[in-house]
Biopython code that builds the backbone (N, CA, C, O; Angstrom):
import numpy as np
from Bio.PDB.StructureBuilder import StructureBuilder

atoms = [
    (1, "LEU", "N", (-13.826, -9.795, 18.881)),
    (1, "LEU", "CA", (-13.527, -11.094, 18.309)),
    (1, "LEU", "C", (-14.419, -12.194, 18.853)),
    (1, "LEU", "O", (-14.610, -13.215, 18.192)),
    (2, "ALA", "N", (-14.965, -12.006, 20.036)),
    (2, "ALA", "CA", (-15.838, -13.034, 20.611)),
    (2, "ALA", "C", (-17.070, -13.232, 19.743)),
    (2, "ALA", "O", (-17.497, -14.368, 19.536)),
    (3, "GLY", "N", (-17.649, -12.156, 19.231)),
    (3, "GLY", "CA", (-18.809, -12.259, 18.356)),
    (3, "GLY", "C", (-18.477, -12.972, 17.058)),
    (3, "GLY", "O", (-19.293, -13.722, 16.522)),
    (4, "MET", "N", (-17.269, -12.732, 16.555)),
    (4, "MET", "CA", (-16.830, -13.389, 15.332)),
    (4, "MET", "C", (-16.694, -14.894, 15.552)),
    (4, "MET", "O", (-17.064, -15.682, 14.682)),
    (5, "ALA", "N", (-16.170, -15.293, 16.697)),
    (5, "ALA", "CA", (-16.034, -16.719, 17.013)),
    (5, "ALA", "C", (-17.403, -17.377, 17.064)),
    (5, "ALA", "O", (-17.568, -18.500, 16.587)),
    (6, "THR", "N", (-18.381, -16.695, 17.634)),
    (6, "THR", "CA", (-19.744, -17.227, 17.700)),
    (6, "THR", "C", (-20.323, -17.389, 16.299)),
    (6, "THR", "O", (-20.981, -18.390, 16.016)),
    (7, "THR", "N", (-20.088, -16.425, 15.427)),
    (7, "THR", "CA", (-20.571, -16.505, 14.050)),
    (7, "THR", "C", (-19.929, -17.676, 13.322)),
    (7, "THR", "O", (-20.613, -18.418, 12.618)),
    (8, "ILE", "N", (-18.636, -17.848, 13.483)),
    (8, "ILE", "CA", (-17.928, -18.964, 12.849)),
    (8, "ILE", "C", (-18.472, -20.285, 13.355)),
    (8, "ILE", "O", (-18.694, -21.202, 12.564)),
    (9, "GLU", "N", (-18.689, -20.400, 14.651)),
    (9, "GLU", "CA", (-19.244, -21.629, 15.228)),
    (9, "GLU", "C", (-20.644, -21.896, 14.678)),
    (9, "GLU", "O", (-20.985, -23.042, 14.383)),
    (10, "SER", "N", (-21.452, -20.854, 14.538)),
    (10, "SER", "CA", (-22.813, -21.004, 14.008)),
    (10, "SER", "C", (-22.790, -21.472, 12.559)),
    (10, "SER", "O", (-23.570, -22.344, 12.176)),
    (11, "LEU", "N", (-21.910, -20.905, 11.761)),
    (11, "LEU", "CA", (-21.792, -21.315, 10.366)),
    (11, "LEU", "C", (-21.342, -22.767, 10.261)),
    (11, "LEU", "O", (-21.869, -23.526, 9.448)),
    (12, "SER", "N", (-20.380, -23.148, 11.072)),
    (12, "SER", "CA", (-19.902, -24.537, 11.072)),
    (12, "SER", "C", (-21.011, -25.490, 11.489)),
    (12, "SER", "O", (-21.181, -26.549, 10.885)),
    (13, "ALA", "N", (-21.763, -25.123, 12.512)),
    (13, "ALA", "CA", (-22.855, -25.968, 13.000)),
    (13, "ALA", "C", (-23.946, -26.127, 11.938)),
    (13, "ALA", "O", (-24.638, -27.145, 11.907)),
    (14, "ALA", "N", (-24.101, -25.128, 11.074)),
    (14, "ALA", "CA", (-25.108, -25.183, 10.012)),
    (14, "ALA", "C", (-24.618, -25.968, 8.795)),
    (14, "ALA", "O", (-25.347, -26.125, 7.815)),
    (15, "GLY", "N", (-23.381, -26.457, 8.864)),
    (15, "GLY", "CA", (-22.850, -27.276, 7.780)),
    (15, "GLY", "C", (-21.909, -26.567, 6.829)),
    (15, "GLY", "O", (-21.489, -27.146, 5.828)),
    (16, "ALA", "N", (-21.572, -25.318, 7.127)),
    (16, "ALA", "CA", (-20.645, -24.586, 6.262)),
    (16, "ALA", "C", (-19.233, -25.132, 6.432)),
    (16, "ALA", "O", (-18.810, -25.465, 7.539)),
    (17, "GLU", "N", (-18.513, -25.217, 5.322)),
    (17, "GLU", "CA", (-17.105, -25.595, 5.371)),
    (17, "GLU", "C", (-16.301, -24.305, 5.298)),
    (17, "GLU", "O", (-16.420, -23.558, 4.327)),
    (18, "LEU", "N", (-15.497, -24.039, 6.296)),
    (18, "LEU", "CA", (-14.723, -22.810, 6.340)),
    (18, "LEU", "C", (-13.359, -23.035, 5.705)),
    (18, "LEU", "O", (-12.637, -23.961, 6.075)),
    (19, "VAL", "N", (-13.014, -22.187, 4.750)),
    (19, "VAL", "CA", (-11.708, -22.228, 4.104)),
    (19, "VAL", "C", (-11.161, -20.807, 4.071)),
    (19, "VAL", "O", (-11.916, -19.841, 4.178)),
    (20, "TYR", "N", (-9.872, -20.687, 3.927)),
    (20, "TYR", "CA", (-9.234, -19.379, 3.974)),
    (20, "TYR", "C", (-8.375, -19.164, 2.741)),
    (20, "TYR", "O", (-7.786, -20.104, 2.207)),
    (21, "GLY", "N", (-8.312, -17.921, 2.296)),
    (21, "GLY", "CA", (-7.457, -17.537, 1.186)),
    (21, "GLY", "C", (-6.827, -16.193, 1.491)),
    (21, "GLY", "O", (-7.304, -15.452, 2.351)),
    (22, "ASP", "N", (-5.764, -15.885, 0.791)),
    (22, "ASP", "CA", (-5.035, -14.633, 0.972)),
    (22, "ASP", "C", (-5.341, -13.724, -0.218)),
    (22, "ASP", "O", (-5.100, -14.113, -1.361)),
    (23, "MET", "N", (-5.861, -12.534, 0.025)),
    (23, "MET", "CA", (-6.235, -11.612, -1.052)),
    (23, "MET", "C", (-5.047, -11.239, -1.934)),
    (23, "MET", "O", (-5.238, -10.785, -3.062)),
    (24, "LYS", "N", (-3.835, -11.421, -1.442)),
    (24, "LYS", "CA", (-2.639, -11.116, -2.223)),
    (24, "LYS", "C", (-2.117, -12.337, -2.973)),
    (24, "LYS", "O", (-1.102, -12.251, -3.664)),
    (25, "ASP", "N", (-2.801, -13.471, -2.842)),
    (25, "ASP", "CA", (-2.343, -14.719, -3.451)),
    (25, "ASP", "C", (-3.469, -15.335, -4.277)),
    (25, "ASP", "O", (-4.326, -16.043, -3.748)),
    (26, "ARG", "N", (-3.454, -15.055, -5.581)),
    (26, "ARG", "CA", (-4.515, -15.520, -6.480)),
    (26, "ARG", "C", (-4.699, -17.036, -6.407)),
    (26, "ARG", "O", (-5.831, -17.520, -6.434)),
    (27, "ASN", "N", (-3.611, -17.785, -6.315)),
    (27, "ASN", "CA", (-3.711, -19.244, -6.268)),
    (27, "ASN", "C", (-4.425, -19.728, -5.012)),
    (27, "ASN", "O", (-5.186, -20.694, -5.067)),
    (28, "SER", "N", (-4.187, -19.066, -3.877)),
    (28, "SER", "CA", (-4.864, -19.480, -2.641)),
    (28, "SER", "C", (-6.362, -19.205, -2.737)),
    (28, "SER", "O", (-7.168, -19.970, -2.207)),
    (29, "LEU", "N", (-6.737, -18.117, -3.410)),
    (29, "LEU", "CA", (-8.157, -17.804, -3.586)),
    (29, "LEU", "C", (-8.819, -18.797, -4.534)),
    (29, "LEU", "O", (-9.942, -19.240, -4.291)),
    (30, "ALA", "N", (-8.125, -19.144, -5.610)),
    (30, "ALA", "CA", (-8.669, -20.120, -6.557)),
    (30, "ALA", "C", (-8.882, -21.463, -5.866)),
    (30, "ALA", "O", (-9.909, -22.111, -6.064)),
    (31, "ALA", "N", (-7.914, -21.876, -5.060)),
    (31, "ALA", "CA", (-8.033, -23.147, -4.337)),
    (31, "ALA", "C", (-9.166, -23.085, -3.317)),
    (31, "ALA", "O", (-9.927, -24.042, -3.177)),
    (32, "ALA", "N", (-9.281, -21.970, -2.607)),
    (32, "ALA", "CA", (-10.315, -21.827, -1.585)),
    (32, "ALA", "C", (-11.715, -21.820, -2.197)),
    (32, "ALA", "O", (-12.680, -22.203, -1.536)),
    (33, "CYS", "N", (-11.833, -21.388, -3.455)),
    (33, "CYS", "CA", (-13.144, -21.273, -4.097)),
    (33, "CYS", "C", (-13.539, -22.484, -4.937)),
    (33, "CYS", "O", (-14.611, -22.484, -5.542)),
    (34, "GLN", "N", (-12.706, -23.502, -4.989)),
    (34, "GLN", "CA", (-13.027, -24.710, -5.757)),
    (34, "GLN", "C", (-14.324, -25.327, -5.244)),
    (34, "GLN", "O", (-14.416, -25.683, -4.069)),
    (35, "GLY", "N", (-15.318, -25.458, -6.103)),
    (35, "GLY", "CA", (-16.577, -26.100, -5.744)),
    (35, "GLY", "C", (-17.445, -25.321, -4.769)),
    (35, "GLY", "O", (-18.378, -25.877, -4.189)),
    (36, "VAL", "N", (-17.151, -24.052, -4.585)),
    (36, "VAL", "CA", (-17.860, -23.222, -3.611)),
    (36, "VAL", "C", (-19.138, -22.649, -4.214)),
    (36, "VAL", "O", (-19.153, -22.247, -5.378)),
    (37, "GLN", "N", (-20.203, -22.609, -3.429)),
    (37, "GLN", "CA", (-21.460, -22.003, -3.861)),
    (37, "GLN", "C", (-21.611, -20.582, -3.329)),
    (37, "GLN", "O", (-22.235, -19.743, -3.979)),
    (38, "THR", "N", (-21.047, -20.303, -2.157)),
    (38, "THR", "CA", (-21.186, -18.993, -1.525)),
    (38, "THR", "C", (-19.860, -18.576, -0.907)),
    (38, "THR", "O", (-19.158, -19.398, -0.317)),
    (39, "VAL", "N", (-19.518, -17.300, -1.040)),
    (39, "VAL", "CA", (-18.307, -16.761, -0.426)),
    (39, "VAL", "C", (-18.716, -15.661, 0.545)),
    (39, "VAL", "O", (-19.478, -14.760, 0.194)),
    (40, "ILE", "N", (-18.206, -15.743, 1.758)),
    (40, "ILE", "CA", (-18.372, -14.683, 2.753)),
    (40, "ILE", "C", (-16.972, -14.186, 3.056)),
    (40, "ILE", "O", (-16.100, -14.966, 3.439)),
    (41, "THR", "N", (-16.756, -12.900, 2.887)),
    (41, "THR", "CA", (-15.419, -12.358, 3.095)),
    (41, "THR", "C", (-15.430, -11.248, 4.134)),
    (41, "THR", "O", (-16.433, -10.559, 4.319)),
    (42, "THR", "N", (-14.311, -11.090, 4.801)),
    (42, "THR", "CA", (-14.152, -9.989, 5.748)),
    (42, "THR", "C", (-13.166, -8.961, 5.213)),
    (42, "THR", "O", (-12.705, -8.090, 5.951)),
    (43, "ALA", "N", (-12.841, -9.066, 3.923)),
    (43, "ALA", "CA", (-11.919, -8.109, 3.308)),
    (43, "ALA", "C", (-12.543, -6.719, 3.327)),
    (43, "ALA", "O", (-13.763, -6.574, 3.248)),
    (44, "ASN", "N", (-11.700, -5.706, 3.432)),
    (44, "ASN", "CA", (-12.197, -4.333, 3.409)),
    (44, "ASN", "C", (-11.357, -3.507, 2.450)),
    (44, "ASN", "O", (-10.386, -4.006, 1.882)),
    (45, "SER", "N", (-11.718, -2.274, 2.272)),
    (45, "SER", "CA", (-11.021, -1.417, 1.315)),
    (45, "SER", "C", (-10.182, -0.339, 1.986)),
    (45, "SER", "O", (-9.898, 0.692, 1.375)),
    (46, "VAL", "N", (-9.787, -0.558, 3.215)),
    (46, "VAL", "CA", (-8.954, 0.412, 3.914)),
    (46, "VAL", "C", (-7.526, 0.297, 3.402)),
    (46, "VAL", "O", (-6.925, -0.775, 3.466)),
    (47, "LEU", "N", (-6.988, 1.386, 2.900)),
    (47, "LEU", "CA", (-5.617, 1.383, 2.405)),
    (47, "LEU", "C", (-4.667, 1.772, 3.520)),
    (47, "LEU", "O", (-4.817, 2.822, 4.144)),
    (48, "ARG", "N", (-3.694, 0.920, 3.763)),
    (48, "ARG", "CA", (-2.694, 1.219, 4.784)),
    (48, "ARG", "C", (-1.419, 1.745, 4.145)),
    (48, "ARG", "O", (-0.622, 2.421, 4.796)),
    (49, "GLY", "N", (-1.230, 1.431, 2.868)),
    (49, "GLY", "CA", (-0.056, 1.897, 2.152)),
    (49, "GLY", "C", (1.063, 0.873, 2.120)),
    (49, "GLY", "O", (1.037, -0.129, 2.834)),
    (50, "GLY", "N", (2.037, 1.148, 1.281)),
    (50, "GLY", "CA", (3.198, 0.271, 1.178)),
    (50, "GLY", "C", (2.841, -1.130, 0.748)),
    (50, "GLY", "O", (1.947, -1.324, -0.076)),
    (51, "GLU", "N", (3.526, -2.098, 1.294)),
    (51, "GLU", "CA", (3.331, -3.507, 0.953)),
    (51, "GLU", "C", (2.003, -4.058, 1.449)),
    (51, "GLU", "O", (1.585, -5.128, 1.007)),
    (52, "ASP", "N", (1.329, -3.359, 2.352)),
    (52, "ASP", "CA", (0.100, -3.870, 2.948)),
    (52, "ASP", "C", (-1.128, -3.597, 2.086)),
    (52, "ASP", "O", (-2.211, -4.093, 2.396)),
    (53, "THR", "N", (-0.989, -2.832, 1.028)),
    (53, "THR", "CA", (-2.119, -2.483, 0.181)),
    (53, "THR", "C", (-2.476, -3.639, -0.737)),
    (53, "THR", "O", (-1.603, -4.217, -1.384)),
    (54, "VAL", "N", (-3.760, -3.978, -0.796)),
    (54, "VAL", "CA", (-4.223, -5.043, -1.694)),
    (54, "VAL", "C", (-4.642, -4.425, -2.997)),
    (54, "VAL", "O", (-5.068, -5.134, -3.908)),
]
sb = StructureBuilder()
sb.init_structure("model")
sb.init_model(0)
sb.init_chain("A")
sb.init_seg("    ")
for serial, (resi, resn, name, xyz) in enumerate(atoms, 1):
    if name == "N":
        sb.init_residue(resn, " ", resi, " ")
    sb.init_atom(name, np.array(xyz, "f"), 0.0, 1.0, " ", f" {name:<3s}", serial, name[0])
structure = sb.get_structure()
């Protein structure tokens, strides 16, 4: 996680605006993407099963 924090700090320092959305919540993704030019995601395709599956 330390490397991830450094990456986030670097993106912020370069002028990126960080916003968050929930892959299970279409409205949160739509709101997070309003006026966005680039999306960087950490979503993956690992299936855990049950309610945790996207």
